[in-house]
C-alpha positions as CSV (number, residue, x, y, z in Angstrom):
1,M,23.8,11.6,6.8
2,P,22.1,8.6,5.1
3,L,20.4,6.2,7.3
4,A,22.6,2.9,7.5
5,L,21.1,-0.6,8.5
6,P,23.9,-3.2,9.1
7,L,22.3,-6.6,8.4
8,G,24.0,-9.5,10.2
9,T,23.4,-13.0,9.5
10,D,20.2,-13.6,11.5
11,D,19.0,-10.3,10.1
12,L,19.6,-11.6,6.5
13,T,17.9,-14.9,6.9
14,R,14.9,-13.2,8.7
15,C,14.2,-10.7,6.1
16,R,10.4,-10.9,5.1
17,F,7.9,-9.2,3.4
18,A,4.2,-7.9,4.3
19,I,1.3,-6.2,3.0
20,S,-0.2,-3.6,5.4
21,P,-3.8,-2.0,4.6
22,L,-3.2,0.0,7.9
23,C,0.1,1.4,6.9
24,Q,-1.2,2.2,3.4
25,T,-4.1,4.1,4.7
26,H,-1.7,6.3,6.8
27,E,0.6,6.9,3.7
28,A,-2.4,7.9,1.7
29,L,-3.3,10.3,4.4
30,R,0.3,11.5,4.5
31,M,0.1,12.1,0.5
32,L,-3.2,14.0,1.0
33,R,-1.1,16.7,2.9
34,R,1.4,16.9,0.3
35,P,-0.3,16.4,-3.1
36,S,2.3,18.2,-5.2
37,R,4.8,15.6,-4.5
38,H,2.6,12.8,-5.9
39,G,1.9,13.5,-9.7
40,Y,1.4,9.6,-10.4
41,H,-1.9,9.8,-8.3
42,R,-3.5,13.1,-9.5
43,S,-6.5,11.3,-10.7
44,W,-7.1,9.5,-7.3
45,L,-6.4,13.0,-5.5
46,R,-8.8,14.5,-8.0
47,R,-11.6,11.7,-7.3
48,M,-11.3,11.8,-3.4
49,R,-11.2,15.8,-3.2
50,S,-14.8,16.0,-2.4
51,T,-14.6,12.7,-0.1
52,V,-11.7,14.3,1.7
53,T,-13.6,17.5,2.1
54,G,-16.5,15.9,4.2
55,L,-14.2,14.4,6.7
56,D,-13.2,16.0,9.8
57,L,-9.5,14.4,10.2
58,A,-7.7,17.3,12.1
59,S,-7.2,15.0,14.9
60,L,-4.7,12.8,12.6
61,W,-3.3,16.0,10.6
62,L,-1.9,16.9,14.2
63,F,0.8,14.1,14.0
64,M,1.5,14.1,10.5
65,P,4.2,16.9,10.5
66,P,5.7,18.4,7.4
67,P,8.4,16.0,5.4
68,G,11.2,15.1,7.5
69,G,9.1,15.1,10.6
70,Y,8.0,12.0,12.8
71,T,4.7,10.3,12.6
72,P,4.0,8.0,15.1
73,D,4.9,4.5,14.6
74,F,1.7,3.0,16.3
75,L,-0.6,4.6,13.8
76,G,0.9,2.1,11.3
77,A,3.2,-0.3,13.3
78,P,4.8,-3.0,11.0
79,P,2.4,-6.2,11.3
80,E,3.3,-9.5,12.7
81,E,1.8,-11.3,9.8
82,P,2.6,-11.1,6.0
83,Y,-1.2,-10.2,4.8
84,P,-3.0,-9.1,8.0
85,C,-6.5,-7.8,7.4
86,F,-7.5,-4.2,8.3
87,E,-9.8,-4.9,11.0
88,D,-6.8,-6.9,13.0
89,E,-4.3,-4.3,12.2
90,L,-7.0,-1.8,13.8
91,A,-7.4,-3.7,16.9
92,R,-3.8,-3.7,17.5
93,M,-3.5,-0.3,17.1
94,R,-6.5,0.4,19.5
95,A,-4.5,-1.6,22.3
96,T,-1.4,0.5,22.0
97,D,0.1,1.2,25.4
98,P,-0.8,4.6,26.5
99,A,2.9,5.1,27.8
100,L,4.2,4.1,24.3
101,A,1.6,6.3,22.6
102,H,2.4,9.5,24.8
103,A,6.2,9.0,24.1
104,E,5.5,8.7,20.1
105,M,3.0,11.6,20.1
106,T,5.3,13.8,22.2
107,R,8.0,13.3,19.8
108,S,5.7,14.0,16.8
109,L,4.3,17.3,18.3
110,A,7.9,18.5,18.8
111,C,8.8,18.7,15.1
112,T,6.3,21.6,14.7
113,P,7.4,24.3,17.0
114,G,4.8,25.1,19.4
115,L,2.4,22.3,18.5
116,A,2.9,20.6,21.9
117,E,1.9,23.5,24.1
118,S,-0.9,24.5,21.9
119,P,-4.5,23.7,23.1
120,R,-4.8,20.6,20.6
121,G,-1.4,19.4,21.5
122,R,-1.9,19.5,25.2
123,G,-5.5,17.9,24.8
124,A,-4.0,14.8,23.1
125,L,-1.3,14.4,25.4
126,D,-3.3,14.9,28.6
127,D,-5.3,11.6,27.8
128,P,-3.2,9.4,25.7
129,A,-5.7,6.3,25.9
130,A,-8.4,8.4,24.7
131,T,-6.5,10.3,21.9
132,V,-5.2,6.6,20.6
133,R,-9.1,5.8,20.4
134,R,-10.1,8.5,18.4
135,L,-7.2,8.2,16.0
136,A,-8.3,4.7,15.6
137,D,-11.8,5.8,14.7
138,L,-10.7,8.2,12.3
139,T,-8.5,5.9,10.7
140,E,-11.2,3.3,10.4
141,L,-13.2,6.2,8.7
142,A,-10.6,7.1,6.5
143,W,-10.1,3.6,5.3
144,H,-13.6,3.2,4.3
145,A,-13.8,6.4,2.8
146,L,-10.5,6.6,0.8
147,L,-8.7,3.2,0.3
148,A,-11.4,0.0,0.8
149,P,-13.1,0.6,-2.4
150,D,-9.8,0.4,-4.2
151,W,-7.9,-2.2,-1.9
152,P,-8.5,-5.4,-4.4
153,R,-6.7,-3.4,-7.1
154,H,-4.1,-1.8,-4.4
155,R,-3.4,-5.2,-3.4
156,A,-3.0,-7.1,-6.2
157,V,-0.2,-4.4,-7.4
158,L,1.7,-5.0,-4.0
159,E,1.5,-8.7,-4.3
160,A,2.8,-8.4,-7.8
161,D,5.7,-6.4,-6.2
162,I,6.5,-9.0,-3.8
163,A,6.3,-11.9,-6.6
164,H,8.7,-10.1,-8.5
165,R,11.3,-9.3,-5.8
166,S,10.7,-13.0,-4.8
167,R,11.9,-14.3,-8.2
168,Q,14.6,-11.8,-7.9
169,A,16.0,-13.4,-4.7
170,A,15.4,-16.9,-6.2
171,D,17.5,-16.1,-9.3
172,G,20.4,-14.0,-7.5
173,G,19.8,-14.1,-4.0
174,L,19.5,-11.7,-1.3
175,D,22.2,-9.5,-3.0
176,A,19.8,-9.2,-6.5
177,L,16.9,-8.5,-4.1
178,L,18.3,-5.8,-1.6
179,T,20.7,-4.4,-4.6
180,G,17.3,-3.7,-6.7
181,L,14.9,-2.4,-3.9
182,H,14.9,1.2,-5.1
183,P,17.2,3.5,-6.7
184,A,17.7,5.6,-3.5
185,V,18.7,2.2,-1.5
186,D,22.2,1.0,-1.7
187,W,23.5,-2.4,-0.6
188,A,27.4,-3.0,-0.1
189,D,29.2,-4.6,2.8
190,H,26.3,-6.2,4.7
191,T,24.8,-2.6,5.0
192,L,21.7,-1.4,3.7
193,T,21.8,2.5,3.3
194,L,18.6,4.6,2.4
195,R,20.4,7.6,1.0
196,R,17.4,10.1,1.1
197,Y,16.9,9.1,4.8
198,V,18.1,11.3,7.4
199,D,20.0,9.3,10.3
200,V,19.3,10.1,14.0
201,P,20.8,9.4,17.0
202,D,18.2,6.9,18.3
203,A,17.4,5.3,14.7
204,Q,16.4,1.6,15.1
205,R,19.3,-0.6,14.3
206,P,18.7,-4.1,13.0
207,D,19.3,-6.7,16.0
208,G,18.8,-9.9,14.7
209,R,15.2,-9.7,14.2
210,G,15.4,-9.1,10.4
211,V,14.3,-6.4,8.1
212,L,10.5,-6.3,7.3
213,L,10.2,-5.0,3.3
214,M,7.0,-3.5,3.0
215,P,5.8,-2.1,-0.8
216,S,3.7,0.9,-0.9
217,V,1.5,2.4,-3.4
218,F,1.7,6.0,-1.8
219,V,5.3,6.3,-0.4
220,W,6.6,7.8,-3.8
221,P,8.9,9.2,-4.0
222,D,10.3,8.5,-0.6
223,V,11.8,5.2,0.9
224,V,10.7,5.2,4.7
225,S,12.2,3.4,7.5
226,G,10.6,2.8,11.0
227,F,13.0,3.3,13.6
228,A,11.3,3.5,17.1
229,R,11.4,0.6,19.4
230,P,9.7,-1.5,19.8
231,W,8.9,-2.1,16.4
232,Q,10.8,-4.4,13.7
233,P,13.1,-2.4,11.8
234,T,11.2,-1.8,8.8
235,V,11.9,-0.3,5.0
236,I,8.6,1.0,3.2
237,Y,9.4,1.3,-0.5
238,P,7.4,2.3,-3.8
239,A,5.8,-0.7,-5.3
240,R,6.4,-1.7,-8.8
241,G,3.5,-0.6,-11.2
242,M,1.8,1.7,-8.9
243,G,2.2,4.7,-11.3
244,R,-0.1,3.1,-13.7
245,L,-2.6,2.3,-10.6
246,H,-5.0,5.4,-11.2
247,T,-3.5,6.6,-14.7
248,E,-3.6,3.6,-17.1
249,P,-6.3,3.9,-19.4
250,V,-9.1,1.2,-20.1
251,P,-7.4,-1.0,-22.7
252,R,-9.0,-1.6,-26.1
253,P,-9.5,-5.4,-26.9
254,P,-8.7,-6.7,-30.7
255,E,-11.5,-6.2,-32.8
256,A,-11.7,-9.9,-33.4
257,L,-12.2,-10.6,-30.0
258,A,-14.9,-7.9,-29.5
259,R,-16.9,-9.5,-32.7
260,L,-16.5,-12.9,-30.9
261,L,-17.4,-12.0,-27.2
262,G,-19.2,-8.9,-27.7
263,H,-17.4,-5.5,-27.0
264,Q,-18.1,-5.0,-23.3
265,R,-17.5,-8.5,-22.3
266,A,-14.0,-8.4,-24.6
267,T,-13.2,-5.0,-22.9
268,V,-13.7,-6.7,-19.1
269,L,-11.5,-9.5,-20.3
270,A,-8.8,-6.7,-21.4
271,G,-9.1,-5.0,-18.3
272,L,-7.8,-7.6,-16.3
273,A,-4.4,-6.7,-16.6
274,T,-4.3,-7.2,-12.6
275,P,-6.9,-9.2,-10.4
276,S,-9.8,-7.1,-9.9
277,S,-13.0,-7.0,-7.9
278,T,-16.6,-6.6,-9.7
279,T,-16.7,-3.1,-7.9
280,D,-13.6,-1.9,-9.3
281,L,-14.4,-3.2,-12.8
282,A,-17.6,-1.5,-12.8
283,R,-16.1,1.8,-11.8
284,R,-13.2,1.7,-14.4
285,H,-15.7,0.9,-17.4
286,A,-18.4,2.8,-16.1
287,L,-20.9,-0.2,-16.1
288,A,-23.3,-1.2,-13.4
289,P,-21.8,-4.0,-11.2
290,S,-24.7,-6.2,-12.2
291,T,-23.8,-6.1,-15.8
292,V,-19.8,-6.5,-15.0
293,S,-20.9,-9.9,-12.9
294,A,-22.9,-11.4,-15.8
295,H,-19.8,-10.6,-18.2
296,L,-17.5,-12.4,-15.6
297,S,-20.0,-15.3,-15.1
298,V,-19.7,-16.1,-19.0
299,L,-16.0,-15.4,-19.1
300,R,-15.3,-17.9,-16.2
301,E,-17.7,-20.8,-17.6
302,A,-15.5,-20.2,-20.7
303,G,-12.3,-21.1,-18.8
304,L,-11.0,-17.4,-19.6
305,L,-11.1,-16.3,-15.9
306,V,-10.6,-17.9,-12.3
307,S,-11.7,-16.3,-9.2
308,R,-10.6,-16.3,-5.8
309,R,-11.6,-14.9,-2.4
310,Q,-9.7,-12.5,-0.7
311,G,-11.1,-11.3,2.8
312,H,-14.3,-9.6,1.9
313,Y,-13.8,-9.4,-1.7
314,V,-13.9,-11.6,-4.7
315,L,-10.9,-11.0,-7.2
316,Y,-10.8,-12.1,-11.0
317,G,-8.0,-12.5,-12.9
318,R,-7.5,-14.2,-16.6
319,T,-6.3,-17.5,-17.3
320,A,-3.7,-18.6,-19.8
321,L,-6.3,-19.1,-22.3
322,G,-7.7,-15.9,-21.6
323,D,-4.2,-14.0,-22.3
324,A,-3.5,-16.4,-25.2
325,L,-7.0,-15.0,-26.5
326,L,-6.1,-11.1,-25.9
327,D,-2.5,-11.7,-27.7
328,R,-4.0,-12.9,-30.9
329,G,-7.2,-11.2,-30.8
330,V,-9.3,-14.4,-32.3
331,G,-11.5,-17.0,-31.1
332,P,-10.6,-20.3,-29.1
333,E,-10.2,-22.3,-32.3
334,A,-6.9,-20.6,-33.1
335,V,-5.5,-21.0,-29.9
């Protein structure tokens, strides 16, 4: 049977969104375990192949069973803040109660017959505190190797999804938001039903704390729900636009604009469909970071870009004037 989440009045008034870099890291790792199901990210998988080969992630793979199995929730616990940084989430993971970790790891290992009794399984359960530390160290390694270089672009996609759904709620109320969450999610009679998710006897039910909605780049084609206590009930769904994240070709600027600004500078401007960092733009356009930085400075001084700091990154995005130039493909005098 599908998983049904009946939402009372308190739950509806406390529904919230969040973006979790820790959760995204483990969703990316799960995707690496079953790449055939994630055609949208084939270019990312090809780019990460050599990186993954150089990582020893066996201890993490131990707790990522086949589809339908349980992954310990403490590996990617629902964040308490809307936009936590990875370091804060990792510190919270490191502080996991060993008794809770033991219970969740036992449940995960039981999904694969014989794994709990294997030397690796017994070793992990014999010292849960040490296992949590080891899993946290590997998660930090995976974050820096697999996700951190792309995180500004990923976060921009996730933020755009939340902005879109917030507008849906503003225009049509929570009914419009929950009805349009995903084709596999139904909303009727105050019940959120995940049709592709199997119900289990101890599934977490909303209890007045609300439901946390988290867009994900890597969860497709699934919708995932966290159900183990003490975590807040959570629905993780595929973000809008995630299919173009790694496959979208570099746009070609209008010829008139390229003549006005120079081809490279116009291409950088055209490539800022979503806010991006200097490093991301350099990789996307096959340019040196110093070259991209120089182009961005000129474009910002001309009023075509704005920048904002986000954690350790500076993200650049087009202004209305920059959008207008691309739409018309002509110089500022025609805007």
